[in-house]
C-alpha positions as CSV (number, residue, x, y, z in Angstrom):
1,X,-86.0,-43.8,17.2
2,X,-86.4,-45.4,13.7
3,X,-87.3,-48.7,15.6
4,X,-90.0,-46.9,17.4
5,X,-91.4,-45.6,14.0
6,X,-91.3,-49.2,12.4
7,X,-93.2,-50.8,15.4
8,X,-95.7,-48.0,15.5
9,X,-96.5,-48.6,11.6
10,X,-96.8,-52.4,12.2
11,X,-99.4,-51.5,15.0
12,X,-101.2,-49.5,12.8
13,X,-101.1,-52.0,9.9
14,X,-102.4,-54.8,12.9
15,X,-105.4,-52.2,13.6
16,X,-106.3,-52.0,10.1
17,X,-106.5,-55.6,9.8
18,X,-108.9,-56.1,12.7
19,X,-112.8,-57.0,11.9
20,X,-115.9,-56.7,14.1
21,X,-115.2,-56.0,17.8
22,X,-117.4,-56.8,20.9
23,X,-116.8,-56.8,24.7
24,X,-117.8,-59.5,27.0
25,X,-117.6,-63.0,27.1
26,X,-119.3,-66.3,25.5
27,X,-120.0,-69.4,27.3
28,X,-121.5,-72.5,26.2
29,X,-124.7,-73.6,28.6
30,X,-125.9,-77.0,27.9
31,X,-127.9,-78.3,26.4
32,X,-126.4,-76.8,23.1
33,X,-127.3,-73.0,23.8
34,X,-124.7,-70.2,24.2
35,X,-124.6,-66.9,26.2
36,X,-123.1,-63.7,25.5
37,X,-122.4,-61.6,28.9
38,X,-121.3,-58.0,29.3
39,X,-121.5,-55.0,31.4
40,X,-123.8,-52.1,30.7
41,X,-124.0,-49.3,32.8
42,X,-122.3,-51.3,35.6
43,X,-124.9,-54.1,35.1
44,X,-124.6,-57.6,33.8
45,X,-126.5,-58.2,30.9
46,X,-126.8,-61.6,29.2
47,X,-128.2,-62.7,25.6
48,X,-128.8,-66.1,24.5
49,X,-126.8,-67.1,21.2
50,X,-126.9,-69.4,18.4
51,X,-123.9,-71.7,17.8
52,X,-122.9,-69.5,14.7
53,X,-123.5,-66.3,16.7
54,X,-121.5,-67.7,19.6
55,X,-118.4,-68.2,17.1
56,X,-118.8,-64.7,15.4
57,X,-119.0,-63.0,19.1
58,X,-115.8,-65.2,20.0
59,X,-113.9,-63.7,17.4
60,X,-115.3,-60.3,17.8
61,X,-114.3,-60.4,21.7
62,X,-110.7,-61.8,20.7
63,X,-110.4,-58.7,18.1
64,X,-111.7,-56.4,20.7
65,X,-108.7,-57.8,23.2
66,X,-106.2,-57.4,20.4
67,X,-107.6,-53.8,19.9
68,X,-106.9,-53.0,23.6
69,X,-103.4,-54.5,23.4
70,X,-102.5,-52.5,20.3
71,X,-103.8,-49.2,21.9
72,X,-101.5,-49.8,24.9
73,X,-98.5,-50.3,22.7
74,X,-99.5,-47.7,20.4
75,X,-99.7,-45.1,23.5
76,X,-96.4,-46.3,24.8
77,X,-94.4,-45.8,21.7
78,X,-96.0,-42.5,21.4
79,X,-95.1,-41.3,24.5
80,X,-91.6,-42.6,24.3
81,X,-91.1,-40.9,20.8
82,X,-92.5,-37.7,22.3
83,X,-90.4,-37.7,25.4
84,X,-87.0,-38.4,23.8
85,X,-86.9,-37.6,20.0
86,X,-88.3,-34.1,20.3
87,X,-86.5,-31.2,22.2
88,X,-88.0,-30.6,25.7
89,X,-87.0,-28.5,28.6
90,X,-83.7,-28.9,30.7
91,X,-84.6,-31.6,33.2
92,X,-83.2,-31.6,36.9
93,X,-81.4,-34.8,37.7
94,X,-81.1,-36.1,41.0
95,X,-77.4,-34.7,41.1
96,X,-78.6,-31.2,40.7
97,X,-81.5,-31.2,43.2
98,X,-80.7,-29.3,46.5
99,X,-80.0,-31.6,49.7
100,X,-83.1,-32.4,51.7
101,X,-83.0,-30.7,55.4
């Protein structure tokens, strides 16, 4: 369980290092313009961006994807720890189950 705690703390530090976050995607639309597209209330919304805005949004989108990965890992680590490191009720095994009719 020590390894779980260490990995959990690594994920916490990685979360603290994240900067701006955004959902969606950024696409290049010739000539020289950019679009940021995302879903809002089940509808697709598109916004025109400058090149600096596009670069910032791309980074924010990558940060958001990393956030989602970290949340999934933190949840998995937490569930594993809570189930195995703390006392729980007696659990039935397949061998202790009554035979099926």
